[in-house]
C-alpha positions as CSV (number, residue, x, y, z in Angstrom):
1,M,-21.0,-220.9,194.2
2,L,-22.3,-217.5,193.3
3,I,-24.8,-217.0,190.5
4,E,-27.0,-214.1,189.5
5,N,-29.4,-212.7,187.0
6,N,-31.2,-209.4,186.6
7,I,-33.5,-210.2,189.6
8,Y,-31.4,-212.2,192.1
9,K,-28.0,-212.9,193.5
10,V,-27.8,-216.4,194.9
11,K,-24.9,-217.8,197.0
12,I,-24.8,-221.6,197.5
13,V,-22.4,-223.2,199.9
14,R,-22.3,-226.5,201.7
15,D,-23.3,-226.1,205.4
16,E,-20.9,-228.5,207.1
17,T,-22.4,-227.6,210.5
18,F,-26.0,-228.5,209.7
19,T,-27.5,-231.5,211.5
20,L,-31.0,-232.6,211.0
21,D,-33.4,-232.2,214.0
22,S,-30.7,-230.1,215.8
23,T,-31.7,-227.0,217.7
24,D,-28.3,-225.2,217.2
25,N,-28.3,-225.0,213.3
26,K,-27.9,-221.7,211.6
27,P,-31.2,-219.8,211.3
28,Y,-32.9,-220.6,208.0
29,Q,-36.2,-219.2,207.0
30,F,-37.0,-222.4,205.2
31,I,-35.6,-225.9,205.4
32,F,-36.4,-228.1,202.3
33,N,-35.9,-231.8,202.7
34,P,-37.7,-233.2,199.6
35,D,-36.6,-236.8,200.2
36,N,-37.4,-236.8,203.9
37,I,-33.8,-237.7,204.7
38,K,-33.3,-238.8,208.3
39,R,-30.5,-237.8,210.6
40,S,-28.9,-241.3,210.3
41,D,-28.8,-241.0,206.5
42,Y,-25.8,-239.8,204.5
43,Y,-26.7,-236.3,203.4
44,K,-25.4,-232.8,202.7
45,T,-27.0,-229.4,203.2
46,F,-26.8,-226.6,200.8
47,S,-27.0,-223.2,202.4
48,I,-28.7,-221.0,199.9
49,G,-28.8,-217.2,200.3
50,I,-31.1,-215.3,197.9
51,D,-30.8,-211.5,197.6
52,D,-33.3,-209.6,195.4
53,G,-31.9,-206.2,196.3
54,N,-34.6,-205.6,198.9
55,N,-34.7,-208.8,201.0
56,Q,-32.3,-211.6,201.8
57,K,-33.7,-215.1,202.3
58,H,-31.9,-218.1,203.6
59,I,-32.8,-221.7,202.7
60,A,-31.4,-225.0,203.7
61,L,-31.7,-227.7,201.0
62,I,-31.0,-231.2,202.2
63,G,-30.1,-233.9,199.7
64,S,-27.7,-236.6,198.7
65,L,-24.2,-236.5,200.1
66,F,-22.9,-237.5,196.7
67,G,-22.4,-235.2,193.7
68,A,-20.5,-232.0,193.5
69,D,-21.0,-228.6,194.9
70,E,-19.7,-226.5,192.0
71,D,-21.8,-226.0,188.9
72,A,-24.7,-227.6,190.8
73,A,-27.2,-224.8,190.1
74,I,-28.7,-222.6,187.4
75,L,-30.7,-219.4,187.9
76,E,-33.4,-218.7,185.3
77,G,-35.8,-215.9,186.2
78,N,-37.4,-216.7,189.5
79,D,-36.3,-220.4,189.3
80,L,-33.3,-221.8,191.0
81,I,-32.5,-225.2,189.5
82,V,-30.4,-227.3,191.8
83,L,-28.8,-230.6,191.1
84,M,-28.2,-232.8,194.2
85,N,-26.6,-235.9,192.7
86,T,-29.5,-237.8,191.0
87,K,-32.2,-235.3,192.2
88,L,-33.2,-232.1,190.4
89,V,-34.9,-229.5,192.6
90,I,-36.5,-226.3,191.3
91,I,-37.0,-223.6,193.9
92,D,-39.2,-220.6,193.2
93,C,-37.1,-217.8,194.7
94,R,-40.0,-215.4,194.9
95,A,-42.5,-217.7,196.7
96,L,-39.8,-219.8,198.4
97,T,-41.5,-223.1,197.3
98,I,-40.3,-226.2,195.6
99,K,-41.8,-226.2,192.1
100,L,-40.4,-229.5,191.0
101,C,-38.4,-232.3,192.6
102,R,-37.5,-235.1,190.2
103,E,-35.2,-238.1,190.2
104,I,-33.3,-237.9,186.9
105,S,-31.6,-241.3,187.3
106,D,-31.6,-244.2,189.7
107,F,-27.8,-244.9,189.7
108,G,-24.5,-243.3,189.4
109,T,-23.2,-239.9,190.6
110,Y,-24.0,-236.6,188.9
111,F,-21.6,-233.7,189.1
112,S,-23.0,-230.6,187.3
113,I,-25.9,-229.0,185.4
114,H,-25.4,-226.7,182.5
115,K,-27.8,-224.7,180.2
116,F,-27.4,-226.2,176.7
117,K,-29.3,-225.1,173.6
118,D,-33.0,-225.6,174.4
119,G,-32.5,-227.6,177.6
120,Y,-29.9,-228.8,180.0
121,L,-26.8,-231.1,180.2
122,I,-26.3,-233.1,183.3
123,Y,-22.7,-234.4,183.6
124,G,-22.3,-237.6,185.5
125,E,-19.8,-240.2,186.4
126,L,-21.4,-242.9,184.2
127,D,-23.3,-240.9,181.6
128,L,-24.2,-237.5,180.2
129,L,-27.9,-236.6,180.1
130,K,-29.6,-234.1,177.9
131,L,-32.8,-232.8,179.5
132,S,-35.7,-230.9,177.7
133,P,-36.9,-227.5,179.0
134,A,-39.5,-229.6,180.9
135,F,-36.7,-231.6,182.6
136,E,-37.4,-234.8,180.8
137,V,-34.4,-237.0,179.6
138,E,-34.1,-236.6,175.8
139,W,-31.0,-238.6,175.4
140,S,-28.1,-240.1,177.4
141,F,-24.6,-241.1,176.4
142,S,-22.2,-243.5,178.2
143,G,-18.6,-244.3,177.4
144,E,-16.4,-247.4,177.9
145,D,-15.5,-246.2,181.4
146,I,-16.4,-243.5,183.9
147,F,-16.2,-239.9,182.9
148,V,-13.4,-238.8,185.2
149,S,-9.7,-238.3,184.5
150,Q,-6.6,-239.8,186.1
151,D,-4.3,-237.1,184.9
152,G,-6.1,-234.0,186.1
153,S,-7.5,-233.1,182.7
154,I,-11.0,-231.8,182.4
155,P,-13.2,-234.8,181.5
156,F,-16.3,-232.7,180.3
157,H,-16.9,-229.5,178.5
158,F,-18.8,-228.1,175.6
159,E,-18.5,-225.4,173.0
160,N,-21.5,-224.3,171.0
161,D,-23.1,-227.5,169.6
162,T,-20.1,-229.9,170.4
163,I,-19.6,-231.8,173.6
164,Y,-16.3,-233.2,174.6
165,L,-15.8,-236.1,177.1
166,S,-13.0,-238.3,178.3
167,D,-13.1,-241.4,180.4
168,W,-10.9,-243.0,183.0
169,K,-8.9,-244.9,180.3
170,G,-8.1,-241.7,178.5
171,R,-10.6,-242.3,175.6
172,K,-11.9,-239.1,174.1
173,Y,-15.5,-238.6,172.9
174,K,-16.9,-235.9,170.7
175,L,-20.7,-235.6,170.5
176,N,-23.1,-233.4,168.6
177,K,-26.0,-231.7,170.2
178,F,-28.2,-234.8,169.7
179,G,-25.8,-237.0,171.8
180,E,-24.4,-238.8,168.7
181,E,-20.8,-239.6,168.6
182,I,-18.8,-237.6,166.0
183,T,-15.4,-239.2,166.7
184,Q,-13.8,-241.5,169.2
185,Q,-10.1,-241.6,169.8
186,S,-7.7,-243.6,172.0
187,N,-4.7,-242.0,173.6
């Protein structure tokens, strides 16, 4: 995943070779393990490269094995907002510190984070969350089944103020920006 703004270019990839407490990992300037995950836990490591045009920084961010790798981050100013399943981590790219580490839910799997209106949408297997600019849950929406498709169609997208979801059974949902259902259709 490659994202950029007028300050930074950030490349995020999964480091399949990283092992906690190993001496032969790639050299990282910082290793962030906000959940204090242990070597025996199921985890994944994001290798995060940050380039500001003058310096390149390399960070390892360790988190939940579950969740997706694509659309897992947003770059806003100096803040890199990373979704690692149910955990939201905000890294200050200038200071290389964690500004916020917050559990957004205690169950389910979350796939992606998106800038939406005056906040963020978090697309998950069981529900869709709308977060405020302060990363507080404003609303959530769940369907009759999980928000993944059997036929390869895209189960989540949005256009302007309208959010489209489909579930495992093929049921389609159309929501407004407040998380209220506009229509529901069966296939």
